[in-house]
N, C-alpha and C positions, 0 to 999 in steps of 0.2 A: 563441435559447434562451428569451427572454421570451415570444415569440409561441407557441412550442411549449408552454411551461408553462401559459400563460393559457388557450389553446384547449383542451388536454387536461384541465386542471382543471375548466373550465366543462362540458365534455362529461361527465366523470366525476361531477361534482356533480349535474348534472341527471339522470343515470341513477339515483343514489341518492335524489334528491328523489322520483322516481317510485316507487321501491321502498318508501320508508318511509311513504308516504301510507296504505298499506293498514293498518299497525299503528296509526297514529294514530286511525283511524276504526274500530278493530276492533269496538267495541261497537255502533256504528251499523250497520256491515256485517253483523254477526251477527244483528241483529234484522231487517234488511231481507231478507237472502238465506238465513238459516237460522232462521226463526221457530219457537220452541218455547215451552212454558210455563215451561221452566227456563232462566234466563239464563246459568248456568254451561255448560249443554249447548251453547247457541247460541255462546258465546264459544270453547268447546272446538272447535266445528266451524270457526269462523273461523280460529283458529290452526292447525288442521289443514290448511286450504287454504293458509295462509301457508307451512307446512312443505312442502306438496306442490310449491310452486314451486321448492323447493331440490332436488327429485329430478332436475330437468332441468339443474341446474348442472354436474354432471360431464359430461353430454352436450354442454352448451354449451362446456365446457373442451376436450373432444376436438375438436369442430367448429371452434371459433375458434383453438384451439392449432395444429391442422394448417394452417388457413388462414394464420395469422400466421407460421408457421415455413416454409411452402412458398411463399407468394405476397407476404408482406410484412406488417409491423405495422400500417401505416396502413389498408389495405384491411379488415382484421379489425376495427380500432377503429371505423371509419365504419359498417360493417355492423351491429355490435352496438348502436351508439347509436340507429340508425334502428329496429332490431328492438325496443328498449325503449320508444321513444316511442309507437309506434302502439297496442299492446295496453294500455298504461297509459291513454291517452286514451280507449280504447273502454270501459274499466271505468266511466268517467263516464257512458256512455250505456246500460249494461245495465239493463233493467227490473227491478223488485223481484220477489221470490217471489210476492207477492200479485197481481202483474200477469200473470206468464207461468209461474208454478209452478216445477217442477223444472228447467226450462231455465235459469232465472236462476243457481242455484249452479253448473250445468254450465259456463255461459259464463264465469262468474267464475273457475272453476278452470282453464279453458282459457287465459284471459288471464294468470293467474299462472304457468302452465307456460311461456308464451312469454316472460314477463318473466324467469324463472329461466334460460331458455336464453340470453337476451341478456346478462344480467349475468354469466353463467358465462364469457363471453368478454370482455366490456367492461372489467371491473375489472383482470383479469390483463393484458389488453392495454395498458391505460393504464400500469400499473406497468412493464411491459417497455419500452414506447415511451419513457417519460420517463427511466428510469434509463439506458437505452442512449444517450440524448442528453447525459447529465450528464458533466462533467469527473471524472476518476478520483477526485480528492481531495474531491468534493462529492456523491458518489452517495447518501450517507445523508440529507443535507439535501434534495437535489433529489427524491429518491425519496419522502421523507416528504410532499411536496405531494399525492401521490395519496391518502394517508390524510387529509390536512388537507381536501382537496376532498370526500372522502367525508363527513366531518363537516359540511362546509359544505352539502352536499346535504341531509343530514338536517335541519340547522337551517333551511334554506330551506323544506323541507316543512312544518315546525312554524310558521314565520312566516306563510306563505301560508295555512295552515289557520286560524291564529288571526285573520289579517286578514279572511278571509271570514266567519268565525263572528261577528266583532265587528260587521259590518255587517248581519247578518241576525238575525231573531228565532230562538230556539232551535228552534221548530217548523219554520220555513223551512229552517234549516241541516240539521236531521235529514232533512227531506223531500227536498230537492234541493240545498242549498248545498254539502254535502260533495263533490258531484260536480265542482264547479268547479275545484279544484286538480288533479284528474286531467286534465281536458280541456286545462288550461294547458300540460301536458307536451308538447303538439305542437311547442312552440318548440325542443325538443331537435333535431328534424330539421335546423333551420338550422345548428346547431353542427356537425353531421356534414358538411354540404355545405361549410362553411368549411374544416374540416380536410382534406377531400378535395382542395380546390382550392389552399389556400395553404400547407399544412404539408408539410415534407420528410419523406421516409422516414428511418428510423433509420440513421445512419452506420455503426453496428456491424453491422447486418444487411446493409447494402450491401457492406461490406468482406468479410463471410463469403461473401456470394453471389459476389463477384468472385474469391475464392479457391477457389471450388467446394466450399464447406463446408456448403452447405444440405442438410439431411437430407430424403430422400424418404419416410422411414418414421419420423417423430418419435415416435410413440406406442410403436412397437416398441423404439426406442432407449432411451426413458425407462424402461420396465419391465425391460428386460434389461441395460442398461448403467449405469443410474444409480438402482438400487433404494435405496441408502443415502441419496443426496441427496433422493429422493422421500419417504422415511420421515421424514427430518429436517424437510423443508418442511412436510409434513402436521402433524407434531407441533408445530412452532413456531406454526402458524396456529390450532391449537386454542385457545391463550390469547389469540388476537385474536377469533375468531369467537364463541365462547361468551360471554365477558364483554361483547363489543360488542352482541350481540343482547339480552343481559340488560339492558344500559344503555338501548338505543334502542327495543327492541320490547316489553320486559316491564315495566320500572319504572312506565311510565305506567298500565298496566292494574292493576298490583299496588297502586298508590296508590288507585286508584278502588275496587278490591274489598276491600282489607284496611285502609286507613287513612282511608276516607271522604272523600277528596280529589275535587273535581269534575273533569270532563273538561277544562275550561278551565284550571284551576289546575295540573293535572298536565301539561298541555302547556307551560304557561309555565315550570314548574319544570324539565321535561326540556329545553326550549329554552335556558334560561340555563345549565344544566349542560353541554349540548353545545357551546355557544359557548365556554365556558371550556376544556372538554376539547380542543377543536381546537388550542389554542395550546401544549399539552404536546407535540404531535406533532412539529412542526418543531424544537422545542428538543432533543428527545432524538435526532431524526435528525441534527442538527448534532453533538451530543455523540458519536454513534457514528462520525463521521468522524474524531474526535480520539482517543477511547479504545477504538474497536473496537465491533462489534456485540454480541459476546457479553457483555461486562461490563454494557452497558445492558439487554439483554434479561433477564439473571439478576436484576439489581437490581429492575426494575419487575415481573417475573413474581412475585418474592417479595412485593413490595408489594401486588399484586392479592390474593394469598392472605391477607395481614395485614388488609386493609381490608374485605374482603368482608363479614364477619360484622357488624362495627359499622355498615357502611353500611346493611345491611338493617334493623338496629335503629333507626337514625335514620329510615328510611322509615316504620316502624310507629308513630313518635311522632305522625304526623299533622300537621295544620296546614300551614304553608307553609315555614317556615324550616328545621326539622329535616330534612324530606325533601330540601329543596334542598341542604343541607350534605352529607347522605349521598350524593346523586347527584354532587356536585362532587368529593368525595373519591375515590369509585369511578371517576369519569370521568378524573380526572388520572392515576390509576394505569394505567387501560387505555390512555389516550392516550400515556403515556410508554412503554409496551410496544410500541405500534403504530408509533412513529416510525421505528425502524431496520428494520422488517420488509420493506418493498418492496426496498430495496438488498440486504438479506440473501438474500431469495429469488432475486432476479435473479443475485447472485453465485454461488449454489449450482449453477446450470446453465450449460452452454456455449451459445453463441449459436445453434448449429444446431438445438437442441431446447429452447431456453430458454422460449419462449412456451408450448409444450405442457407442459413440466415444471411451470412455475409455475401454469398453468391447472388442471392435474390436482390438484396438491397443495392449492391454495386451495380449489377447488370440492368436493373430497372432504370436506375439513374442514368447510366451510360447509354442505354438503348433509346430511351425516350427523349433525352435532352443533350447528351454529350455528342454522340456520333451525328446527330442531325444538326448540330450547331453550325458548321460551315454552310450547309444548305439553307438553313433558316436565315443566316446573315445575308446571304445573297438575295434572298426574297425580301428581307426587311430593307435592304438598301434600295432594291428595285421599287418596292411599294412606297417607301417614305420619301425616297429621294435624298436621304441623308446617309452619308457614309459613316457617320458616328452612331448610327442606330444600334449596332451590336453592343455598345456599351451599356445601354439600358436593359438589354437582355441579360447581361452578366449581373447587373445590379439586382434584378428581380430575384435571381437564385441566391445571391448572398443574403437577401432579406429572409428568404425561407430558411436558410441554414441558421441564421441568428435566432429565429423563433425556436427552431429545434434545440439549439444549444441552451436556450433559457430553461427548457424542460429536461435537459440532460443531467444525469447523476454520475459523478466520477466513480471509476472503478480501478484507478491506476495503482492503488496501494493494496488491492485485494488479490487473493489467489484466483485463478480462473475457475469458474464454477463448472461442475460436471453436468448438472441438469437442473 
């Protein structure tokens, strides 16, 4: 179990490390690949391409969901890790707009599409793989390690970025140094090969396969036989994906644009807050094994709604400590909600279509609302003239999640169903 947890967590963390680098360098990428006289327009284009990567997430969910349900969890997980590593490293080699013109943003968009496809299968595969290996009475705690490693990957991306920027002058970092963290991601491939060679397939999947319960048409079954579960899973993940991308992909840029905080300080603030956020995740995952998923999710969903507005106010105070406090408060609420989510989603679907059901629900939420959140926030601020307007966007999704939880039935004490 320890070997499975560590290798899966490392693979998942490195996938998210790759994914988060783009938002950490959003302003630099915007200036290099989308040069305009208006910095806001350049940033808008950068976040637009960030959102484009999420368009591929549902397709990745379909592709890897079918692969995982028909041929095994391990094969899907290995394939997704490799598919993430290569395009991320290639971003580090793409020439700027000044060097090759319009081809530069086209290549960048293509790499983002491949990243989205990979993460569409990788993260859902990791949740399924780990929770299916867990003892029945520890699925919440064990499943929470996927969310913990997600945070670890984001934190690692910030640390590596800060490390590289600290050793280079600002000019050299902006010119070429930002590329180094992307190229380092080639190390991900080694983790994939380790999982392929040394990690066993999910025992729950093997048992279902032995009993002849593996579905040959998992997508059809999810949409026609598990519509309620699919809706609940999508609605639950809305309060993960929108607050999470607010926290990790938008706050840093928000601080730079509206509170006058430097790139370096905004990364340090975000890094400290993410490090603290990570430890709320296993705590509430563990609590959900004792008190049930629903009570924990309702509690922390309400908490996100309560702290969103004051957290944004603290960010606008500027300086270092007020924004740090705002991000920590918001991050703890979000981390607390995320802890029970992997086990909750895995328990919603039977083994024969679990990977597909989880991948579709997670990716539709992330693609439609999570990845687009930074872009939507910029447009909302521009349209309403209020820099607090993103708060109400977050509250809307918390309300949807609360409605889904009202119709949610607990399964935390049950064995995982085969079909």
